[in-house]
C-alpha positions in Angstrom: -27.8 120.7 56.2 -30.1 117.8 57.1 -33.4 117.2 55.1 -36.4 118.7 56.2 -40.2 118.9 55.3 -40.1 122.4 54.1 -43.4 124.5 53.8 -44.1 127.9 52.3 -46.0 130.5 54.3 -47.7 133.6 53.4 -50.1 134.0 56.2 -53.2 132.8 54.2 -55.6 130.0 55.3 -54.2 127.7 52.6 -50.5 128.3 53.6 -51.6 127.3 57.2 -53.3 124.3 55.9 -50.3 123.4 54.0 -47.9 123.8 57.1 -50.4 121.5 59.1 -50.1 118.9 56.4 -46.3 119.4 56.3 -46.1 119.0 60.1 -48.1 115.9 60.0 -45.6 114.5 56.9 -42.6 115.5 59.0 -43.9 113.5 61.9 -44.4 110.4 59.7 -41.1 110.8 58.3 -39.4 111.6 61.7 -37.7 114.6 60.1 -37.7 118.4 61.2 -40.3 120.9 59.7 -38.9 124.3 58.3 -41.0 127.2 57.6 -40.2 129.6 54.7 -41.6 133.0 54.2 -40.5 134.9 51.3 -40.9 138.7 51.7 -42.1 139.3 48.3 -45.0 137.0 48.9 -48.0 139.5 49.0 -49.3 138.7 52.4 -52.8 137.6 52.6 -54.3 140.2 55.3 -52.0 143.2 55.2 -50.1 144.4 52.1 -47.1 146.2 53.0 -44.4 147.9 51.4 -41.2 149.1 53.3 -38.6 146.4 54.6 -39.2 147.1 58.2 -42.9 146.4 58.0 -42.4 143.4 55.8 -39.8 141.9 58.5 -42.4 142.4 61.2 -44.9 140.7 59.1 -42.9 137.9 58.5 -42.0 137.7 62.2 -45.7 137.5 62.9 -46.4 134.8 60.3 -43.7 132.5 61.3 -44.1 133.0 64.9 -47.8 132.4 65.0 -47.4 129.4 62.9 -44.8 127.9 64.9 -46.6 128.3 68.2 -49.7 126.7 66.8 -47.8 123.8 65.3 -45.9 123.3 68.2 -49.1 123.0 70.3 -50.3 120.7 68.0 -47.0 118.7 67.4 -45.1 119.1 70.7 -42.4 116.6 69.9 -41.8 118.0 66.4 -38.5 120.3 65.8 -39.7 123.5 64.0 -37.3 125.7 62.4 -38.1 128.9 60.2 -36.6 131.5 57.6 -37.3 134.5 56.1 -36.1 135.0 52.6 -36.2 138.5 51.2 -37.1 137.3 47.5 -39.8 136.3 45.4 -41.5 132.9 46.0 -40.7 131.8 42.4 -36.9 132.2 43.6 -37.0 131.6 47.3 -39.1 128.4 47.1 -37.1 126.5 44.6 -34.0 127.3 46.6 -35.8 125.9 49.9 -36.7 122.7 47.9 -33.1 121.9 47.4 -33.2 120.4 51.0 -36.8 119.6 51.2 -38.4 116.2 51.7 -40.8 117.6 50.1 -41.7 121.0 49.6 -45.3 121.8 50.7 -47.4 124.9 49.4 -50.9 125.7 49.8 -53.6 125.8 47.1 -56.7 127.8 46.6 -57.7 126.5 43.3 -60.4 123.8 42.8 -62.9 122.5 40.0 -61.3 124.6 37.3 -61.3 127.8 39.6 -57.9 129.1 39.0 -56.5 130.2 42.4 -53.1 130.9 44.2 -51.5 127.5 43.6 -52.7 126.8 40.1 -51.7 130.3 38.9 -48.3 131.4 37.3 -46.4 131.3 40.6 -47.4 127.7 41.5 -46.8 126.4 37.8 -43.3 128.1 37.8 -42.4 126.7 41.1 -43.6 123.1 40.3 -41.9 123.4 37.0 -38.6 124.5 38.4 -37.7 122.3 41.1 -36.1 118.8 41.0 -37.5 117.7 44.2 -41.1 116.5 45.1 -43.7 119.2 45.8 -47.0 118.8 47.6 -50.0 121.1 46.9 -52.3 121.2 49.6 -55.9 122.6 49.1 -57.6 125.4 51.3 -59.6 123.9 53.8 -57.9 120.3 54.2 -58.0 119.0 57.6 -56.4 115.9 59.0 -59.6 113.9 59.3 -59.9 114.3 55.5 -57.1 111.7 55.0 -58.7 109.1 57.1 -61.8 106.8 56.7 -64.7 107.8 58.3 -65.5 106.1 61.8 -68.1 103.5 62.0 -70.9 106.1 62.4 -69.8 107.6 59.3 -68.1 110.8 61.0 -64.9 112.2 60.2 -61.9 111.0 62.5 -58.2 111.2 62.9 -58.2 107.9 64.6 -59.4 105.7 61.9 -57.1 104.1 59.3 -55.7 106.4 56.4 -57.4 106.5 53.1 -55.6 105.0 50.0 -52.8 106.8 48.5 -53.1 106.9 44.6 -50.5 106.8 42.0 -50.9 107.8 38.5 -48.8 105.2 36.5 -47.6 105.5 32.9 -46.3 101.9 32.0 -44.8 103.0 29.0 -42.4 105.2 31.0 -42.4 103.9 34.6 -40.0 106.0 36.8 -38.5 104.4 39.8 -38.5 107.9 41.7 -42.2 108.4 41.4 -43.3 104.7 42.1 -40.8 104.6 45.1 -42.3 108.0 46.6 -45.9 106.5 46.2 -45.1 103.0 47.9 -43.0 104.7 50.7 -46.1 107.1 51.3 -48.7 104.2 51.6 -46.2 102.2 53.6 -45.9 105.3 56.2 -49.6 105.5 56.4 -50.2 101.8 56.7 -52.7 101.9 53.7 -53.2 100.6 50.5 -51.7 102.0 47.2 -54.1 102.3 44.4 -52.4 102.7 41.0 -54.4 104.1 38.4 -53.5 103.9 34.6 -55.8 105.4 31.8 -55.6 104.0 28.1 -57.1 104.7 24.8 -58.7 102.3 22.3 -56.8 102.3 19.0 -58.4 104.7 16.3 -60.0 102.1 14.3 -62.2 101.4 17.3 -63.6 104.8 17.2 -64.4 104.6 13.6 -66.3 101.4 13.9 -63.8 99.2 12.1 -63.6 96.7 14.8 -66.5 95.6 16.9 -64.8 92.2 18.3 -65.3 92.3 22.0 -62.5 89.7 22.2 -60.0 92.0 20.7 -61.1 94.8 23.2 -60.5 92.4 26.1 -57.3 91.2 25.0 -55.9 95.0 24.6 -57.3 95.5 28.3 -55.4 92.4 29.5 -52.1 93.6 27.5 -52.5 96.9 29.6 -52.9 95.3 32.7 -49.9 93.0 32.0 -47.7 95.9 31.5 -48.8 97.6 34.7 -48.2 94.3 36.3 -44.6 94.3 35.0 -43.9 97.9 36.0 -45.1 97.0 39.6 -43.7 93.5 40.2 -40.3 94.8 41.5 -41.9 97.1 43.9 -44.3 94.4 45.2 -41.2 92.6 46.2 -39.6 95.5 47.9 -42.8 96.6 49.8 -44.5 93.3 50.5 -46.6 95.0 53.2 -48.3 97.4 50.9 -51.5 96.2 49.4 -51.8 97.2 45.8 -55.2 97.7 43.9 -54.7 98.2 40.2 -57.2 100.2 38.3 -56.8 100.1 34.6 -59.5 101.6 32.7 -60.4 103.2 29.2 -60.2 107.0 29.4 -58.1 110.0 30.3 -55.8 109.1 33.1 -56.3 112.6 34.6 -60.1 112.3 35.0 -59.7 109.0 36.5 -57.1 110.4 39.2 -59.6 113.3 40.0 -62.3 110.8 40.5 -59.9 108.6 42.7 -58.9 111.7 44.7 -62.4 112.1 46.3 -61.5 109.3 48.6 -57.7 109.3 48.9 -55.3 110.6 51.5 -52.7 111.5 48.8 -52.4 111.6 45.0 -48.8 110.9 43.4 -48.3 112.0 40.0 -45.0 112.6 37.8 -43.6 115.6 35.8 -41.0 114.8 33.2 -38.0 117.1 33.8 -37.7 118.9 30.4 -37.8 122.3 29.1 -39.5 123.8 26.0 -38.6 127.4 24.6 -41.7 128.6 26.7 -40.5 127.4 30.0 -40.9 124.1 32.1 -43.7 121.8 30.9 -45.9 120.0 33.6 -47.9 117.7 31.3 -51.7 117.3 30.7 -52.4 114.7 33.3 -50.5 116.4 36.1 -52.1 119.9 35.0 -55.6 118.3 35.2 -55.0 116.8 38.7 -53.5 120.2 39.9 -56.7 122.0 39.0 -59.3 119.6 40.0 -58.1 117.3 42.7 -59.6 117.3 46.2 -56.8 115.5 47.9 -53.1 116.7 48.5 -51.2 116.3 45.3 -47.5 115.2 45.2 -45.8 116.1 42.0 -42.6 114.0 41.5 -40.1 115.3 38.9 -38.2 112.7 37.0 -36.2 112.2 33.8 
């Protein structure tokens, strides 16, 4: 089966926003768009119980979305699928052929919503493919810079793609996804790295500003080294480095305010309590305003 950009639909406004984003991404990638509706997803508008009603609801959700997306993207190949299963099972299965899997998000600014709840964390933690979370209310113009009059536009250049980078464990899959996303959008890649001063600074045992500058330069050099091969591979992508003291998740949330996409990683490892997403990615999922791509890697 060929790769597709795949989106989960439940009929809610946030899932429709995700479908619109997925359609734009499919057009950028020149891939088909695949819509998936899981029967055990509680529909946004009409709770139902029997199978026949569920099937009719799924037909309507998928049919309406296909018609709407087809009007907006007449040259895009769109397919759809009903799955009689829970989203925590159906979406990870659909992700196997996804480039990427896209799902909507209600949660922002610490308000726990659909995509930062248990279903979302389960899906993000299970899949071995990239997953993009799109917030409710996201619009195409949000991904672009304002026009000269300061008004929203879809004809202006894209805002930056932002990559959260841990230079101690740089992963090719994560970095390549971010560079490719920036290249497709013909925009800059902003690389954000947060770091902490050694404990003895906190206790006032060293007030030498030269030492602080030296540590900052070491962090920057490590980021430069991690990015060096990718700058050669993507010479057309402008890279802006942001290496700063502080929590990386907080820096990424700040960067999301004027970004077209945030790219963060998730180490593929399991604990006795289940999949682990990591504190930085967890912070970004809860608070970032821009779409967030979570890239699993070893």
